[in-house]
C-alpha positions as CSV (number, residue, x, y, z in Angstrom):
1,M,78.8,94.7,92.7
2,P,78.6,97.2,89.9
3,Q,77.6,100.7,90.8
4,A,74.8,102.5,89.1
5,S,76.8,105.7,88.4
6,V,74.6,107.6,86.1
7,K,75.6,111.4,85.3
8,T,72.1,112.7,84.4
9,K,69.2,111.2,86.0
10,S,66.0,111.7,83.9
11,A,63.6,109.0,85.0
12,R,61.8,108.4,88.3
13,I,60.6,105.2,90.0
14,D,57.8,105.6,92.6
15,V,57.5,102.7,95.3
16,R,54.7,102.4,97.7
17,V,55.9,100.5,100.8
18,S,54.4,99.7,104.2
19,A,55.8,101.9,107.3
20,R,57.8,98.8,108.4
21,A,59.3,98.2,105.1
22,K,60.3,102.0,104.8
23,D,61.8,101.7,108.4
24,T,63.8,98.6,107.3
25,L,65.0,100.1,104.1
26,Q,66.0,103.3,106.0
27,Q,68.0,101.4,108.6
28,A,69.8,99.3,106.0
29,A,70.6,102.5,104.1
30,R,72.1,104.1,107.2
31,Q,74.1,101.1,108.1
32,T,75.6,101.4,104.5
33,N,76.2,105.1,104.6
34,R,73.7,105.5,101.8
35,T,70.6,107.3,101.1
36,V,67.6,105.3,100.6
37,S,67.5,105.8,96.9
38,E,71.2,104.9,96.5
39,F,70.7,101.7,98.6
40,L,67.2,100.7,96.6
41,L,69.1,101.5,93.2
42,E,72.3,99.5,94.0
43,A,70.3,96.4,95.4
44,G,67.6,96.5,92.6
45,L,70.3,96.9,89.9
46,A,72.2,93.7,91.2
47,A,68.9,91.8,91.7
48,A,68.1,92.7,88.0
49,Q,71.6,91.5,86.8
50,D,71.3,88.4,88.7
51,A,67.9,87.8,87.3
52,L,68.9,88.4,83.7
53,A,72.2,86.4,84.1
54,D,70.2,83.0,84.5
55,R,68.6,84.0,81.2
56,R,71.7,85.0,79.2
57,L,74.5,82.9,80.7
58,F,75.0,79.3,81.4
59,T,78.0,77.0,82.0
60,L,78.8,73.6,81.1
61,D,81.4,71.1,82.1
62,A,83.6,69.8,79.4
63,K,81.6,66.5,79.0
64,R,78.2,68.4,78.8
65,W,79.7,71.0,76.4
66,Q,80.8,68.4,74.0
67,Q,77.2,67.1,74.0
68,F,75.7,70.3,73.6
69,Q,78.1,71.0,70.6
70,A,77.1,67.6,69.1
71,L,73.5,68.5,69.2
72,L,74.2,71.9,67.6
73,D,76.2,70.1,64.9
74,R,73.8,67.5,64.1
75,P,71.8,67.5,60.7
76,P,68.3,69.1,61.0
77,Q,65.7,66.7,61.5
78,A,62.3,66.6,59.6
79,K,59.3,67.7,61.8
80,P,56.1,66.9,59.6
81,R,53.7,67.9,62.3
82,L,55.6,71.2,62.7
83,A,55.7,71.7,58.9
84,K,51.9,71.1,58.8
85,L,51.2,73.5,61.6
86,L,53.3,76.3,59.9
87,R,51.2,75.9,56.5
88,E,47.9,76.2,58.3
89,P,46.6,79.8,58.8
90,S,46.9,81.2,62.2
91,R,43.7,81.3,64.3
92,F,44.7,84.6,65.6
93,A,45.1,86.4,62.5
94,R,41.4,87.0,61.4
């Protein structure tokens, strides 16, 4: 799990939680020998990286990779309805 080793900290994040949630976080931090801030930062960054990985990285087996490559390599297809839409003025640009 990547660590958030930042030499200078200049930004602050404030979080409001229930007393029960705060107690749970404090217990978890104590069990892992971290401060609540360290615990939240590490857990938050790991969750953020997982969430972003789903949107940046995907893996395919060999057969699906070949299919994907074939789709990318095929010649472009005419899309008359899309071309018409792009020629019309935007309804939002008024």
